[in-house]
C-alpha positions as CSV (number, residue, x, y, z in Angstrom):
1,M,14.2,-10.9,-21.0
2,S,17.4,-8.9,-21.3
3,K,17.7,-5.4,-22.6
4,S,19.8,-6.6,-25.6
5,N,16.8,-8.7,-26.8
6,F,14.4,-5.7,-26.6
7,Y,15.6,-4.3,-30.0
8,N,15.0,-7.4,-32.1
9,R,11.3,-8.5,-32.6
10,A,12.3,-12.1,-33.4
11,Q,14.4,-12.4,-30.2
12,V,11.6,-11.0,-28.1
13,N,9.2,-13.5,-29.6
14,N,11.7,-16.4,-29.1
15,K,12.6,-15.5,-25.5
16,V,9.1,-14.9,-24.4
17,G,7.9,-18.1,-26.1
18,E,10.6,-20.0,-24.2
19,L,9.5,-18.5,-20.9
20,L,5.9,-19.3,-21.6
21,R,6.7,-22.9,-22.4
22,E,8.6,-23.2,-19.1
23,G,5.6,-21.7,-17.3
24,A,7.8,-18.9,-16.0
25,I,5.2,-16.3,-17.1
26,I,1.5,-16.5,-16.3
27,C,-1.4,-14.1,-16.9
28,T,-1.1,-11.1,-14.7
29,L,-4.9,-10.7,-14.7
30,C,-6.1,-14.1,-13.7
31,G,-3.0,-16.4,-13.2
32,G,-3.9,-18.5,-16.2
33,P,-1.6,-19.9,-18.8
34,L,-0.5,-17.7,-21.7
35,I,0.4,-18.1,-25.3
36,I,2.3,-15.6,-27.3
37,H,0.1,-13.3,-29.3
38,G,2.7,-11.0,-30.9
39,C,4.7,-7.9,-30.3
40,Y,4.2,-4.2,-30.4
41,P,6.7,-1.3,-30.7
42,R,7.7,0.6,-27.6
43,Q,10.1,3.5,-27.0
44,I,12.1,4.1,-23.8
45,V,14.3,7.0,-22.9
46,D,17.7,6.4,-21.2
47,E,19.7,8.5,-18.7
48,Y,21.2,10.5,-21.6
49,R,17.8,11.3,-23.1
50,K,18.4,8.9,-26.0
51,I,15.3,7.2,-27.3
52,H,15.5,3.5,-27.8
53,K,13.0,1.7,-30.0
54,G,12.2,-1.9,-29.3
55,W,9.5,-4.5,-28.9
56,I,7.2,-5.6,-26.1
57,A,5.6,-9.1,-26.3
58,Q,1.9,-9.5,-25.8
59,G,0.4,-12.7,-24.5
60,R,-3.0,-14.1,-24.8
61,C,-4.5,-15.8,-21.8
62,V,-6.1,-19.2,-22.4
63,A,-8.4,-18.8,-19.4
64,C,-9.6,-15.2,-19.4
65,K,-9.1,-14.4,-23.1
66,K,-7.3,-11.1,-22.2
67,Y,-4.1,-9.8,-23.9
68,P,-1.6,-8.7,-21.2
69,A,1.6,-7.0,-22.1
70,L,4.7,-8.9,-21.0
71,I,6.8,-6.0,-19.9
72,P,10.5,-6.8,-19.0
73,D,11.9,-5.6,-15.7
74,F,14.0,-2.8,-17.1
75,I,10.8,-1.0,-18.3
76,M,8.3,0.5,-16.0
77,P,4.6,0.0,-16.9
78,Q,3.1,3.3,-18.2
79,K,6.4,5.1,-18.1
80,H,8.6,6.3,-21.0
81,Y,11.9,6.4,-19.1
82,E,14.0,3.3,-18.3
83,G,13.4,1.8,-14.9
84,A,17.0,2.6,-13.9
85,V,16.4,6.3,-14.6
86,I,13.3,6.3,-12.4
87,E,14.9,4.3,-9.7
88,A,18.0,6.5,-9.6
89,A,15.8,9.6,-9.2
90,I,13.8,8.0,-6.4
91,S,16.9,6.7,-4.7
92,K,18.5,10.2,-4.9
93,A,15.3,11.7,-3.4
94,E,15.4,9.2,-0.5
95,E,19.1,9.8,0.2
96,E,19.1,13.6,0.2
97,E,16.9,16.1,2.1
98,S,16.8,18.5,-0.8
99,L,16.6,16.9,-4.2
100,R,18.3,18.6,-7.1
101,L,15.9,17.6,-9.8
102,N,18.0,18.8,-12.7
103,E,20.3,15.8,-12.2
104,S,17.7,13.6,-13.9
105,P,17.1,13.6,-17.7
106,A,13.4,14.0,-17.0
107,D,11.8,17.4,-16.3
108,D,11.2,18.4,-12.7
109,S,7.5,17.8,-12.7
110,T,8.0,14.3,-14.0
111,V,10.5,13.5,-11.3
112,R,8.2,14.9,-8.6
113,R,5.4,12.7,-10.0
114,W,7.6,9.6,-9.9
115,I,8.5,10.3,-6.3
116,N,4.9,10.9,-5.2
117,E,3.6,7.8,-7.0
118,F,6.4,5.8,-5.5
119,K,5.7,6.9,-1.9
120,E,2.0,5.9,-2.3
121,R,2.5,2.7,-4.3
122,G,5.7,1.7,-2.5
123,A,4.1,1.7,0.9
124,R,1.3,-0.6,-0.4
125,A,3.9,-2.8,-2.1
126,V,5.8,-3.2,1.2
127,G,2.7,-4.4,3.0
128,W,1.8,-6.8,0.2
129,L,5.3,-8.3,0.0
130,R,5.4,-8.7,3.8
131,S,2.2,-10.6,3.7
132,K,3.3,-12.7,0.7
133,L,6.5,-13.5,2.5
134,F,4.5,-14.7,5.6
135,I,2.0,-16.7,3.6
136,A,4.6,-18.3,1.3
137,Y,7.5,-18.9,3.7
138,G,6.1,-18.3,7.2
139,V,8.6,-15.5,7.7
140,H,7.3,-12.5,9.7
141,I,9.0,-9.1,9.2
142,S,8.2,-6.7,11.9
143,T,7.1,-3.1,11.3
144,L,9.9,-1.9,13.5
145,E,12.5,-3.7,11.4
146,M,11.2,-2.1,8.3
147,Q,10.6,1.4,9.8
148,S,14.3,2.2,10.1
149,K,14.8,1.8,6.4
150,K,13.9,4.0,3.5
151,L,11.1,2.7,1.2
152,L,13.4,1.6,-1.6
153,K,15.6,-0.3,0.9
154,Q,12.5,-1.9,2.4
155,L,11.5,-3.1,-1.0
156,A,15.0,-4.4,-1.8
157,S,15.1,-6.3,1.4
158,L,11.8,-7.9,0.8
159,A,12.5,-8.8,-2.8
160,L,15.8,-10.4,-1.7
161,K,14.0,-12.4,1.0
162,L,11.5,-13.6,-1.7
163,H,14.5,-14.6,-3.9
164,A,13.3,-12.2,-6.6
165,L,15.9,-9.5,-6.8
166,G,16.9,-9.5,-10.5
167,S,19.0,-7.5,-12.9
168,G,16.3,-4.9,-13.6
169,G,16.8,-3.1,-10.3
170,V,14.6,-3.1,-7.2
171,I,11.6,-1.5,-8.7
172,G,11.7,-3.8,-11.8
173,S,12.0,-6.9,-9.5
174,V,9.2,-5.7,-7.3
175,N,7.0,-5.0,-10.4
176,I,7.6,-8.5,-11.6
177,I,6.6,-10.0,-8.3
178,L,3.5,-7.7,-8.0
179,T,2.3,-8.3,-11.5
180,R,2.9,-12.1,-11.2
181,Y,0.5,-12.2,-8.3
182,N,-2.0,-9.7,-9.8
183,A,-1.2,-7.0,-7.2
184,G,-0.6,-4.1,-9.5
185,F,2.8,-2.4,-10.0
186,L,4.9,0.5,-8.6
């Protein structure tokens, strides 16, 4: 779903309904088929600290009877800032030895939390994506090959090899892969 659809509840319902009929979205909890249950309001903050109000679709799993949120790739689960803002802060932290935190619209403690969470979850995600790449395509990526890259670049490389690098950035694309296979999120 594109960011432009996020603001219109009817467009969110229509787009998600379309994706569900195509089988492009499955239950992130059990892998079962979903039907659309409705939408709920959600706010996100952009790089200028502007609050955007929109809609998140909620599915209903036919198999497990749960109601997973169908979060688009430009929004991070359990975060209030856009995925691009979070990814920019993490990218900046990986590129520079000393991070000037005031460059992000979020406060310093929030940015530090993003970075620490990313280090922990990102390393697990790299391992999971490497194993998925081997299981699905028989492609082995050595630890030495990955070791020379920063964590965000490792994830980008693996998402690209899995043909899943989308418009929502590296973290958004990886989150889509991870949630699709019930492996959590970054």
